[in-house]
N, C-alpha and C positions, 0 to 999 in steps of 0.2 A: 659063436666062438668064445670059449672060456679063457680065463687068464693064463692058464698053463699053455694053451695052444698059441695064444698071442706071443707069449715069451719065447716059444720055440721058433715062431715065424720071425720075430725080431732078431733072434740069434742067428738064424740062417741068412737073413739080409745082411747083417753085420759081417758075417763070414765072407760072403761074396764080394761085398764092397771093399773089405780089407785086402783081399787078394788083388783087386784092380789097383789099389793104392800102393801095391808092392810092399805090404806089411809082411815081409818074408823072414824076419828074424835075423837077417844078415848083419845087422849092426852089433850083434853080440848080446850077451846076457846081462840083465840088471836085476838085482834083488830088491824088491819093494817091501820095506818093513813097516808094518802097521802096529802101533802100540795102542794103549787104551784111550788116547785123545779122540775127541769127536768134533772139535772146532774145524769148520770148513771141510767136512767129510765129502760132500758132493764134489767140491773142487778138487780134492785129493784124488778121488776116483777118476775124474775127468783127466787129470794130468797123467795118470797111469795109462789110461786109454790112449792118449796122444802119443806116449812113448811107444806103445805097441804099433800104432799106425805109422810111426816114423821108422819102423823096421827093427825095433829092439825086441828081444825075448824077455819076458817078465816072469819071475818066480816070486810068489808072495809069501811072506812070513808074518804070522799074526801072534801077538802075545795072547795069553789066556784071557785077559780082559777084553782085548780087541775081538777075539773070537766070540765071546759072549755077547758083546754089544752089537756087532755088525758083520760077523763072519759070513753068514749066509747071504746077507744083503750084498756084500762085496762080491761074492762069487756070482750072484745073479747079475750084477752090473757088468761083470767081465765076461759073461757067457757069450759065446760066439766070436769073441776076439781071439785070433790065432796066437800061438806062441805065448800063452799065458797059463800058468799052472801054480799050484800050491807047492811050496818047497818041501822036500822030504826031511822031516825033523831028525832023521838018523844020519842022512847024508848031506847035511847043510854045509859042512866044511868043504866037501868036494865041489858043491855048487858055488861056494864063495871063491874057491880057487879059480874057477872058470869065469867068474863074473867080471865085467868091466867096471862096475860101480855098484854102490848100495845107495838107495834113496829111502828117505823116511818122510813120507807125505804127512803122517800124523805122529808127532812126537809129544808124549805126555810128560808132565812134570816128574812123575815117578821114574820113568825111564831115563830122563835127563839127569836126575839126581844120582841114579845108580851108575850111569856111565861116567859121570864126573868123578865118582869115587872108585872107578875101575871095577865095579861090581857087575857081573854078568851071570844072573841066575836063571835065565831062560834062553831059548834059541834066538829070538830077535835081538836081545842085548848082546849075546855072544857074536852074532853076525856083525853087528855094528862095531863092536870093540876089536874083533879080530881083523876086520877090514882096515881099521885104522892102523893096527900093528903091521899089516901087510902093505901099507902104503897105497891102498886102493881109494879112489875118490868116494867120500861119503857126503851126500848132499841131503840136508834136512830142512823141512819147512818149519819155521819158528812160530807159526800162528797159534799152535796149541799150547805154547808155554809162555809166550811174550805177554806180560801183564797189560801191555798197551795195544794189543791187537784188537781189531774190531770184533772178531768172533768172540773173544773172551769178554769184551765189554758187554756184548749182547746177552751173554749168559750171567752177567753180574760178577765175573771173576776178577774185576779190576778194583775191588774195594779193600784189598789187603794193605797192611801197614807198609811203610817205607822200608823197614828192615826185611819184611818178607819179599817184597819186589826186588830188593838189592840181592838177596840170597839167590833168587832165580837168575838174575843177570850175571852173578858170579859164576854160576854153574854153566850158563851159556858161554861165557868167556873161557872157562876151563875147557869145555868140549871143543871150542873153536881152536884153542891152543893145541889140543890133541890132533887137530887136522880136519875136523868136521867143518864143512862149508854150510852156512845158513842162508836161506832165502825165503821170500814170501811164497806161499803155496801156489799162487797164480803164475809164478815165474819158475816153478820147479823144473818143468820140462825144458824150458829155455836154458836154465842154468846147467842142467845135465848135458845138454848138447854142446854148450860152450866149453865146459870143463873137459869133456871127452875129446872134443875136436882139438883143443889146445894140447892135450896130452898126446894125441896121435901125431900132431904136427911136429912135436919135439922128437917123438920116436922116429917119424919119417925123416926128419932132418938128419938124425944120427944114422939111419939106414942108408940114406943117399950118400953121405960122406964116407961111410965105411964099407959099403957093399958094392959089388960089380953091377954094371948096367944091365937092365933087363932086355931080353929079346922081345920082338914084337910079333904078334899073331895077326894074320890078315882076316878081317871079318867082312863079309859081303852080305849084309842084311839091311833091311830098311829101318829096323829099330834095335837099339842096343839097350838091354835091360840090366838090372843089378845082378841077376844070376850069371850073365856072361862076364861081367866085371869080376865077380867072385871066382868064377872058373879060371880066369886069366891070372888072378892073384895067386890062387893055389898052384897054378902051373909055373908061377914065377915069370910071367911075361906081361907085356903091354898089349895094346890093341891098335891095329891099323884099320880104320873104318873108311868105307867108300864115301865119296862126295854125296851130299844130300841125305846121308843117314841121320836118323833122329836118335839122340841119346836122351833117355828119360832123366828127369831131374834127380831121382834117387840114384840112378846109375852114375851120373856125373859126380854127385856128392860122394858116393861110395868110392869111386875111382880116386878122387882127391884124398880121401882118408886113408885108402890102402896103398896109395902111391902107384896106381896102375896108369901108365901113360896112354892117353887117347890121341892118336895121330891121324889126321885126315889125309887120304891119298887120292 
């Protein structure tokens, strides 16, 4: 069996396992922006994979530098994972409009500096900047730019002068003031989940206080999945479930986020 056949086999296994884990894209779209940074690349890819397996759709945007450095490697690493694709460079604004958040697993000093100066001369930078203007959550890993990160130390990028390090910190502070949230790359997925859940809870609280109560649909099945919760949400109803019915963890989580009432009868 050659390398290409092994890759296809691995992709097929991932696809089947992902379906069983309910990686169905029901949690909405997230745009993952990769710039030319390379620090913690493996962990960055792993975080994107985890977001897919948690039920998010992922569209990837790469800068020209990122494409040249690891574009094909990234696509190979995501092969077989459902609901992952490369963003259409012409229709990026439409995708951003539908996205719940933008994540930047690999942020370069170059891109950081441009964004701090409100310069967006490529698609990835435009996506991040316009997401901030639209009030959408932007969560970025700081590892590729933080002078004190372990990854940059290993590459010898921590020998700059105090003035140089201070300039980078100033740009980080500026982008933070613009609304970008920074985290460690290993905590990127956790941060995304926490921020989106908090935002949803605020929206749900507003909906509950301002909207009419939802009717309940009776479900007599042994297992309630995320797909049934999504259907109930679209129908504007809750779910009455029979005693002893199993509700999958993803279905329960989705019901909580969408405000779908699960009532045992």
